[in-house]
Each structure stands twice: as structure tokens, then as C-alpha cells.
C-alpha positions in Angstrom: 15.3 -12.2 -22.8 15.6 -13.4 -19.2 18.8 -13.9 -17.0 18.7 -17.7 -17.6 18.6 -17.4 -21.5 21.5 -14.6 -21.2 23.5 -17.5 -18.9 22.8 -20.2 -21.3 24.3 -18.0 -24.0 27.4 -17.7 -22.1 27.9 -21.4 -21.3 30.1 -23.8 -23.4 28.3 -26.7 -24.9 29.6 -30.0 -23.6 29.9 -31.5 -27.1 32.4 -29.0 -28.3 33.2 -26.4 -25.6 31.5 -23.9 -27.8 29.0 -21.3 -26.5 25.9 -20.2 -28.6 27.5 -17.2 -30.0 30.7 -18.9 -31.2 28.5 -21.7 -32.8 26.6 -19.0 -34.9 29.8 -17.3 -36.1 31.0 -20.8 -37.1 27.6 -21.5 -38.8 27.5 -18.1 -40.5 31.3 -18.7 -41.7 30.3 -22.1 -43.3 27.1 -20.7 -45.2 29.2 -17.8 -46.5 32.0 -19.8 -47.6 29.5 -22.1 -49.5 28.0 -19.0 -51.1 31.5 -17.6 -51.8 32.5 -21.2 -53.4 34.9 -21.9 -50.6 37.0 -18.5 -51.2 37.9 -16.3 -48.2 35.1 -14.5 -46.6 35.5 -10.7 -45.8 35.4 -10.2 -42.0 32.7 -7.5 -42.4 30.5 -9.7 -44.5 30.6 -12.3 -41.8 29.9 -9.8 -39.1 27.0 -8.8 -41.1 25.7 -12.2 -41.6 26.2 -13.0 -37.7 24.1 -9.7 -37.1 21.3 -11.0 -38.7 20.9 -13.5 -36.2 22.2 -12.2 -33.0 23.1 -8.7 -31.5 26.9 -8.8 -30.7 29.5 -6.0 -30.6 32.4 -5.4 -33.0 34.7 -6.4 -30.2 32.9 -9.2 -29.1 32.8 -10.6 -32.6 36.8 -10.1 -33.0 37.3 -11.7 -29.7 35.3 -14.7 -31.1 37.1 -14.7 -34.3 40.6 -14.3 -32.4 39.7 -17.0 -30.2 38.9 -19.4 -33.3 42.1 -18.9 -34.9 44.2 -19.5 -31.9 44.9 -15.5 -31.1 45.0 -14.5 -27.7 46.3 -11.7 -25.8 49.6 -13.6 -25.4 49.9 -14.5 -28.9 53.1 -12.4 -29.3 54.9 -13.7 -26.2 58.4 -14.7 -27.7 58.6 -17.1 -24.7 55.8 -19.4 -26.1 56.9 -22.8 -28.0 56.9 -22.7 -31.7 57.4 -18.7 -31.9 
């Protein structure tokens, strides 16, 4: 993989703002939910499915999941509206 490919993995797509890895996590989640008949998918199962497609650290995977569900480093900030 050359430098331009690595850069393309990080850049968000103009259509939805997701980068390649984020889109892959969503794709694997959708496929696995279908297999589980729309039940909750265990995180470790999803991580395994993602690893079948792309190399990703556990920390990066957790960061993507947190970002997708709206959890950020400041999610426990009591000054945020709606808390």
C-alpha cells in the first residue's frame, strides 16, 4: 500500500463524511445484524468480521464505534446540553 492509498483511507467521502474504515464497520455491522436476524451483534464478533476485510487495531475499532454512537471524550461533560 503506497502513501496515496493510506491517505485515501483517512479522507472522508463527500457523500456521507465516512472514511473507508468507518464505512467498512457499518457494512460489516449490517451484514452481521442480518445473520443474527436483527438482534444485537456482540462487539467482538463485529471486530472479527471487520478484521476479515482490513487490518485495524482494537483501539481504532473502538474509536470508530464510539464516534458512530456519538460518544466522544467529552461525552461525560455535565455542561453539555441534554445531560
